[in-house]
PAFITI-939490 format. One line per field, with one value per residue (C-alpha): y negated, x, z negated. Coordinates in pm, 1 decimal, decimal comma. Layout:
<recs>
c2 = [Y  ...]
c1 = [X  ...]
c3 = [Z  ...]
</recs>
This chain:
<recs>
c2 = [-7031,8  -7296,7  -7349,8  -7608,7  -7527,1  -7567,9  -7243,3  -7418,1  -7339,0  -7376,8  -7103,4  -7118,9  -6982,8  -6691,6  -6467,0  -6530,9  -6375,5  -6549,7  -6554,7  -6235,0  -6395,7  -6252,2  -6061,2  -5807,9  -5876,7  -5619,2  -5661,5  -5505,5  -5211,2  -5168,1  -5249,6  -5581,3  -5893,0  -5974,1  -5706,7  -5696,8  -5802,8  -5483,0  -5379,4  -5015,7  -5090,6  -5046,7  -5064,3  -5437,7  -5573,9  -5949,2  -6059,7  -6200,6  -6515,0  -6673,3  -7059,2  -7354,9  -7471,2  -7825,7  -7751,6  -7669,9  -7698,1  -7330,9  -7059,4  -6849,2  -6628,5  -6737,0  -6413,9  -6471,6  -6252,9  -6237,8  -6091,1  -6113,4  -6216,0  -5996,8  -6209,5  -6545,7  -6509,4  -6489,5  -6677,2  -6733,8  -6692,2  -6820,4  -6753,8  -6900,3  -6832,1  -6941,9  -6701,1  -6941,8  -7173,5  -7017,9  -7223,7  -7110,0  -7204,3  -7015,1  -7167,3  -7070,0  -7210,4  -7116,8  -6903,8  -7005,7  -7392,1  -7660,8  -7554,3  -7766,5  -7815,4  -7922,7  -7687,4  -7689,0  -7425,7  -7523,1  -7247,0  -7254,9  -7057,5  -6893,8  -6516,7  -6464,1  -6272,6  -6583,3  -6708,6  -6416,7  -6475,6  -6532,1  -6854,8  -7013,8  -7397,3  -7575,1  -7897,6  -8113,2  -7987,6  -8194,2  -8006,1  -8139,2  -8060,6  -8300,2  -8197,1  -8322,3  -8620,1  -8420,6  -8466,1  -8384,3  -8557,8  -8427,3  -8360,2  -8432,8  -8048,7  -7774,6  -7516,9  -7221,6  -6847,9  -6827,5  -6785,2  -7003,9  -6993,0  -7002,9  -7392,5  -7506,1  -7342,1  -7519,4  -7845,6  -7826,8  -7730,0  -8066,4  -8288,4  -8143,3  -8215,3  -8527,4  -8565,6  -8582,9  -8905,7  -9076,3  -8984,6  -9205,1  -9478,2  -9454,1  -9318,2  -9375,3  -9264,0  -8934,5  -8896,3  -8923,2  -8678,2  -8421,7  -8441,1  -8417,8  -8077,2  -7938,9  -7945,8  -7789,8  -7501,5  -7470,3  -7403,9  -7087,7  -6945,9  -7016,3  -7142,4  -7305,3  -7308,3  -7594,8  -7629,0  -7602,5  -7808,3  -7713,2  -8001,0  -7914,1  -8088,8  -7859,1  -7561,6  -7332,1  -7312,1  -7005,1  -6890,1  -6540,7  -6384,8  -6081,4  -5968,3  -5975,3  -5907,8  -6008,4  -6367,0  -6473,7  -6674,4  -6815,1  -6999,4  -7243,1  -7259,7  -7605,1  -7656,9  -8035,4  -8253,6  -8461,2  -8807,3  -9052,9  -9121,5  -8727,9  -8638,4  -8906,9  -8806,4  -8481,8  -8595,2  -8510,7  -8867,3  -9100,0  -9447,9  -9678,9  -9982,1  -10283,7  -10519,7  -10721,5  -11061,3  -11126,8  -11364,2  -11568,7  -11672,8  -11869,2  -12079,0  -12210,4  -12200,5  -12480,9  -12378,9  -12613,6  -12611,1  -12810,1  -13042,9  -13341,7  -13695,8  -13748,7  -14156,8  -14148,8  -13773,3  -13766,3  -13450,3  -13423,1  -13208,2  -13031,8  -12887,3  -12673,5  -12493,6  -12249,7  -12412,2  -12219,2  -12488,3  -12348,6  -12242,5  -12180,4  -12078,9  -12138,7  -12406,0  -12448,3  -12825,1  -12959,7  -13245,9  -13467,1  -13725,6  -13903,8  -14072,8  -14229,7  -14447,0  -14406,8  -14202,5  -13974,8  -13768,5  -13466,8  -13234,9  -12926,0  -12589,1  -12328,5  -12063,7  -11786,0  -11705,6  -11849,2  -11848,5  -11654,4  -11920,2  -12303,5  -12555,1  -12900,3  -13068,3  -13314,0  -13587,9  -13907,6  -14175,9  -14332,3  -14488,6  -14560,9  -14249,7  -14019,2  -14101,4  -13928,1  -13628,8  -13382,2  -13348,8  -13097,0  -13181,3  -12937,2  -13007,3  -12876,9  -13094,0  -13432,0  -13686,2  -13919,9  -14193,3  -14240,4  -14608,7  -14736,1  -14557,3  -14448,9  -14077,5  -13926,9  -13649,9  -13346,2  -13318,6  -13703,7  -13789,1  -13417,0  -13200,1  -13379,2  -13260,5  -13573,5  -13754,9  -13939,1  -14256,0  -14154,7  -14017,0  -14343,2  -14555,7  -14329,1  -14416,3  -14805,6  -14825,7  -14629,2  -14886,8  -15210,9  -15160,5  -15043,4  -15304,4  -15205,8  -15273,8  -15583,5  -15749,3  -16010,3  -15753,6  -15701,5  -15923,2  -16113,6  -15912,3  -15588,2  -15758,8  -15871,5  -15534,7  -15381,7  -15696,2  -15602,7  -15234,7  -15286,1  -15483,2  -15238,0  -14922,7  -15181,0  -15213,6  -14824,2  -14824,4  -15063,4  -14870,9  -15144,6  -14993,1  -14612,6  -14389,4  -14018,5  -13867,9  -13581,5  -13334,1  -13102,0  -12802,3  -12543,5  -12318,5  -12356,8  -12473,5  -12783,3  -12856,7  -13126,6  -13086,3  -13036,0  -13192,5  -12941,0  -12585,6  -12347,0  -12507,1  -12702,1  -13061,1  -13263,9  -13503,4  -13206,7  -13028,5  -12740,7  -12578,9  -12250,1  -12231,1  -12048,0  -12228,0  -12265,2  -12147,9  -12508,6  -12483,2  -12149,9  -12254,9  -12508,4  -12324,1  -12095,0  -11767,7  -11692,1  -11547,6  -11353,7  -11005,5  -10863,7  -10449,6  -10225,7  -10446,8  -10135,2  -9995,9  -10315,5  -10259,0  -9913,1  -9985,2  -10240,5  -10075,9]
c1 = [9447,9  9663,2  9991,2  10330,1  10642,6  10736,7  10570,6  10393,7  10077,4  9865,0  9900,8  9519,2  9449,1  9674,6  9458,9  9154,3  9133,8  9162,5  9016,9  9162,9  9450,7  9547,5  9838,0  9766,8  9812,5  9986,5  9856,1  10065,9  10023,1  9764,4  9876,0  9980,7  9986,9  10298,8  10571,0  10890,8  11160,3  11334,5  11497,9  11381,4  11026,6  10846,9  10552,6  10631,9  10570,2  10484,2  10200,2  10193,2  9989,4  9949,7  10050,0  10159,3  10509,8  10563,7  10865,7  10654,6  10333,1  10298,5  10172,8  10451,6  10426,5  10404,6  10539,7  10456,7  10599,2  10493,7  10764,0  10861,3  11209,7  11282,8  11344,6  11160,5  10862,0  10644,6  10724,4  10597,2  10871,7  10792,1  10917,8  10857,9  10995,6  10848,4  10942,3  10854,4  11107,6  11351,7  11250,8  11266,6  11215,2  11226,9  11114,8  10965,7  10727,5  10624,5  10316,7  10305,5  10230,1  10397,3  10580,4  10558,0  10939,8  11203,7  11535,9  11874,8  12143,8  12456,6  12704,6  13069,0  13182,2  13489,5  13497,8  13384,1  13095,8  12957,9  12892,9  12658,3  12414,6  12055,8  11903,4  11548,2  11527,8  11265,5  11190,3  11167,3  11503,1  11847,3  12132,7  12543,1  12838,9  13062,7  13375,7  13288,2  13063,6  12828,5  12464,6  12119,0  11831,5  11521,6  11225,2  11487,8  11526,5  11252,8  11260,0  11481,5  11524,3  11906,4  12261,9  12539,7  12708,8  12380,9  12341,0  12714,7  12639,5  12269,9  12438,3  12727,5  12467,7  12265,7  12583,3  12719,4  12405,2  12388,3  12803,3  12782,9  12590,1  12817,1  13134,0  13018,0  12826,7  13059,2  13416,9  13502,6  13187,0  13211,5  13557,3  13496,2  13176,0  13455,2  13690,0  13396,6  13262,9  13605,4  13605,2  13251,2  13339,2  13695,8  13490,9  13307,0  13697,8  13627,9  14039,1  13931,1  13659,0  13397,1  13052,2  12705,3  12435,1  12035,4  11840,2  11437,5  11173,3  10934,2  11098,3  11047,9  11390,9  11623,8  11975,9  12027,5  12203,3  12382,9  12382,7  12076,3  11924,1  12266,1  12417,1  12569,9  12917,8  12922,6  12548,1  12426,9  12035,3  11879,6  11502,4  11425,0  11095,4  11021,4  10999,2  10719,9  10906,8  10999,2  10603,0  10503,2  10716,6  10513,9  10218,6  10106,1  10115,1  9866,2  10071,4  10068,0  9808,1  9934,0  10012,0  9734,5  9868,5  9935,6  9778,6  10135,4  10101,0  9776,2  9951,3  10190,3  9902,0  9696,7  9334,7  9146,0  8745,5  8542,7  8228,7  8088,0  8198,2  7925,2  7902,6  7903,7  7842,0  8101,8  8314,1  8573,2  8838,2  8851,7  9189,5  9205,2  9460,7  9559,1  9753,5  9888,9  9877,4  10157,8  10056,8  9736,8  9526,0  9481,8  9265,1  9156,4  9201,1  8965,6  9044,2  8848,4  8986,2  8732,7  8899,9  8610,6  8547,3  8852,1  8659,8  8881,4  8724,6  8885,8  8727,3  8873,0  8745,8  8829,8  8975,6  8855,6  8573,2  8374,7  8592,7  8409,4  8482,9  8444,1  8782,4  8788,8  9115,8  9209,8  9523,2  9675,2  9755,9  10031,9  10282,3  10298,7  10449,2  10153,1  10003,0  10182,5  9992,0  9864,1  9466,8  9220,4  8885,5  8599,5  8304,1  8158,1  8386,2  8265,9  8496,8  8501,2  8715,0  8636,2  8800,5  8624,4  8257,9  8241,4  8102,6  8062,4  7888,9  7945,0  7920,9  8038,4  8381,2  8310,3  8582,1  8943,3  9303,8  9500,4  9678,9  9529,6  9654,7  9400,5  9131,7  9131,6  9138,7  8810,5  8630,0  8726,9  8602,2  8287,7  8199,1  8316,7  8160,9  7854,1  7536,3  7359,5  7606,6  7777,6  7594,2  7326,7  7007,6  7258,9  7186,1  7452,2  7523,2  7538,7  7804,0  8051,4  8057,9  8162,6  8406,1  8562,7  8558,0  8728,8  9016,5  9057,0  9103,1  9366,1  9527,1  9540,6  9685,9  9956,2  10037,8  9944,3  9696,5  9653,1  9349,7  9226,4  9059,1  8876,2  8772,4  8489,2  8461,8  8192,3  8338,2  8671,6  8802,1  8995,5  9325,9  9627,6  9943,6  10168,6  10495,2  10660,6  10523,4  10580,8  10633,6  10321,8  10307,7  10270,9  9977,4  9763,0  9514,1  9353,5  9053,5  8836,8  8471,3  8175,6  7930,1  7623,1  7274,4  7206,8  7593,5  7500,6  7153,5  7312,0  7601,3  7306,6  7432,1  7131,9  6981,0  7292,8  7266,3  7591,5  7506,8  7262,7  7074,5  7089,4  6828,1  6605,4  6591,0  6501,2  6224,1  6058,4  6105,4]
c3 = [-5740,0  -5574,1  -5749,9  -5634,3  -5535,6  -5882,6  -5990,9  -6255,5  -6392,8  -6690,1  -6910,2  -7049,5  -6714,0  -6713,8  -6862,6  -6614,3  -6297,3  -6000,1  -5659,4  -5480,1  -5264,5  -4919,2  -5087,9  -5260,8  -5632,6  -5812,8  -6186,5  -6443,4  -6641,2  -6915,6  -7282,4  -7414,5  -7228,8  -7290,6  -7344,8  -7450,4  -7192,7  -7034,1  -6729,9  -6789,1  -6818,5  -6502,1  -6627,4  -6662,6  -6295,1  -6226,4  -6082,3  -5755,2  -5610,6  -5273,0  -5380,8  -5181,0  -5079,9  -5128,2  -4861,9  -4539,1  -4663,4  -4536,1  -4812,2  -5042,5  -5318,2  -5686,7  -5948,8  -6300,5  -6561,1  -6890,7  -7158,4  -7517,1  -7622,0  -7937,7  -8228,7  -8034,2  -7913,1  -7572,5  -7266,4  -6868,2  -6614,0  -6273,2  -5986,5  -5616,9  -5283,9  -4919,8  -4671,9  -4423,0  -4466,5  -4761,3  -5036,8  -5355,7  -5745,0  -6064,4  -6411,5  -6764,3  -6980,3  -7412,8  -7372,6  -7729,2  -7913,2  -8012,1  -8311,9  -8658,7  -8642,2  -8384,4  -8356,2  -8314,6  -8205,5  -8187,8  -8031,4  -8061,2  -7709,7  -7831,4  -7598,6  -7226,2  -7365,6  -7521,8  -7181,6  -7141,6  -7408,0  -7323,1  -7389,2  -7316,5  -7230,1  -7245,9  -7026,3  -7344,6  -7460,9  -7453,7  -7370,6  -7430,5  -7437,5  -7716,6  -7570,9  -7231,4  -7316,8  -7146,6  -7182,0  -7002,3  -7149,2  -7225,8  -6940,2  -6684,8  -6567,0  -6530,5  -6822,8  -6772,5  -6864,7  -6811,4  -7017,2  -7121,6  -6818,4  -6594,4  -6784,9  -6668,6  -6290,4  -6281,2  -6415,1  -6151,9  -5867,5  -5969,7  -5960,2  -5647,3  -5446,3  -5410,2  -5332,4  -4954,5  -4988,5  -5254,1  -5075,3  -4780,6  -4951,1  -5336,2  -5323,5  -5663,0  -5823,6  -5617,8  -5696,2  -6040,9  -6047,6  -5849,4  -6157,8  -6384,8  -6184,8  -6213,7  -6579,5  -6591,8  -6390,7  -6629,7  -6918,3  -6768,2  -6825,9  -7159,7  -7157,3  -7547,7  -7718,9  -7689,2  -7842,6  -7671,8  -7805,1  -7732,0  -7911,7  -7854,3  -8036,9  -7936,4  -8154,5  -7806,5  -7693,9  -7813,3  -7805,6  -7799,5  -8108,5  -8021,1  -8356,2  -8456,2  -8691,7  -8885,3  -8931,0  -8633,3  -8730,8  -8432,3  -8375,3  -8611,5  -8627,8  -8776,2  -8771,5  -8842,6  -8855,2  -8533,4  -8539,9  -8444,6  -8139,8  -8044,5  -8146,5  -7892,7  -7640,1  -7689,9  -7639,8  -8020,8  -8154,3  -7991,1  -7909,9  -8213,8  -8141,9  -8124,4  -8407,1  -8573,0  -8577,8  -8985,8  -9183,6  -9211,5  -8833,0  -8861,7  -9092,5  -8829,6  -8584,5  -8513,5  -8412,5  -8169,0  -8091,9  -7912,6  -8104,8  -8041,6  -8222,5  -8544,6  -8459,0  -8107,8  -7985,6  -7698,1  -7655,2  -7883,2  -8049,6  -8376,3  -8506,2  -8795,5  -8939,1  -9264,1  -9527,8  -9881,1  -10115,8  -10389,4  -10750,3  -10584,3  -10284,1  -9913,5  -9790,5  -9414,1  -9346,0  -9045,2  -8851,0  -8575,7  -8353,2  -8073,1  -7758,1  -7685,3  -7965,0  -8184,9  -8515,1  -8706,8  -8957,9  -9167,5  -9392,5  -9638,2  -9707,8  -9989,4  -9789,0  -10070,3  -10274,1  -10541,8  -10855,0  -11153,6  -11415,6  -11306,7  -11347,9  -11555,9  -11475,8  -11698,0  -11568,7  -11801,6  -11565,1  -11672,9  -11381,6  -11014,4  -10921,6  -11042,2  -10742,7  -10516,7  -10672,4  -10423,1  -10458,5  -10358,8  -10418,4  -10272,8  -10150,5  -10506,2  -10772,1  -10934,3  -11057,6  -11347,9  -11477,5  -11843,6  -11917,5  -11635,2  -11687,7  -11352,2  -11262,2  -10884,7  -10810,8  -10627,9  -10241,9  -10212,9  -10011,6  -9903,0  -9937,5  -9901,8  -9957,5  -9984,5  -10290,4  -10646,0  -10450,8  -10128,7  -10376,0  -10540,5  -10249,3  -10124,4  -10421,7  -10381,8  -10047,1  -10094,2  -10383,3  -10200,7  -9886,0  -10029,6  -9887,0  -10210,3  -10467,7  -10322,3  -10080,3  -10033,0  -10198,5  -10520,2  -10847,9  -10983,9  -11294,3  -11085,3  -10827,7  -11128,5  -11260,3  -10972,9  -10946,7  -11247,5  -11167,2  -10814,4  -11020,5  -11290,1  -11006,6  -10830,3  -11147,1  -11234,1  -10839,9  -10914,2  -11218,1  -11464,1  -11639,3  -11772,9  -11786,1  -11760,4  -11411,5  -11455,5  -11203,9  -11220,7  -11014,3  -11120,1  -10800,5  -10952,5  -10616,2  -10702,9  -10797,2  -10853,4  -10783,8  -11134,0  -11025,9  -11325,0  -11188,8  -11318,0  -11650,0  -11813,7  -11741,0  -12037,3  -11894,3  -11721,7  -11870,4  -11720,8  -11835,5  -11759,7  -11839,0  -11794,3  -11566,2  -11662,0  -11527,1  -11387,5  -11219,8  -11080,5  -10926,6  -10740,0  -10629,0  -10527,6  -10707,0  -10917,9  -10603,1  -10506,1  -10591,7  -10526,2  -10702,9  -10582,5  -10378,7  -10108,4  -10395,8  -10354,8  -9982,0  -9957,9  -10207,0  -10021,6  -9667,8]
</recs>
């Protein structure tokens, strides 16, 4: 087995015998693997293992002691020393698992006896002395089996380590640290009470209660549930996956994809956007603009499924202000103007999101620009009727003629704005009806099986 100078070792490997090293290893006596810590137990001897010194890269010796602290749990004490360069290091590791809860020890140090209390501080523990606003963050030091005085001495040694360099480069900072080191050393004299807090999310740190099993008035032990950040720090919680963009974000973004112009077949781009219609539902608006021939087209798709019931919308047009109402016509919607004896079947004009004025102008353009209705091949009677229709439609657009406008959508995905929403509109009537077999057939719903289809497939196989 090769170990580093830190003396760290995987607890799972401790029970397995490593390859015999050149140094004679002294094995603990027979009995329990973790024996209670005691200076009088002569059989409790450390295991010596040859390991690599990371200071001089020659072989040194690591001593491992598997022991049990009374009223606490099992720990592994490891100590490394190198006879060649004099490097040495000591640390502890918990031999048990991470506990179900974190633990916080709050000790009020009032007398010199309190400085001699045994302390187990793991890597994940944070040490604080509020009176000095002093804190040793988690994972900034290796775990240690020491005393309260030893913790303070270790902190002093850590601060003094780089003082010569600081005095040469940052004299002001070095002076402030010297003043703070003096305050830490004064704590050892216990001239006045101070508080020592050890907070360990893993629950494996420990502060001795010399009065155990009786209560210690100077020591408060608090167990708590770890936060998600503490779980992640201990490796118990996987990092949260990146949040998927919310649907709300898509409403603020215009998506683009490449396509070909339906007129000249030149490469063009289609813009697509998800829009929420108030008091209705979401729709997808797609628009294509060809830079080559100037052709423009737009189309609207419903963002939802086919509704359980069909929808019939009847609106009574009374004036020019009605022309500004928003209107959504799906591909499955048919339109009717009874006063003009006009009816337009589904799929004509496609899906559109426009205004009432816009859809009426599209109807006029569809009729007047049809060469088979107003061209040379049309009959005189038919031409007169279509001209009369066009004139009446213009009167409706100008607000000089009142008329009913009916939208019938078996799929239930069409909409006409209610300017009084959420109150009822006196001129707008919305009816929901059950579709006929023929309407379901046109929508392809009769052949759609949504329940028990897996059983049918299994029988076919």
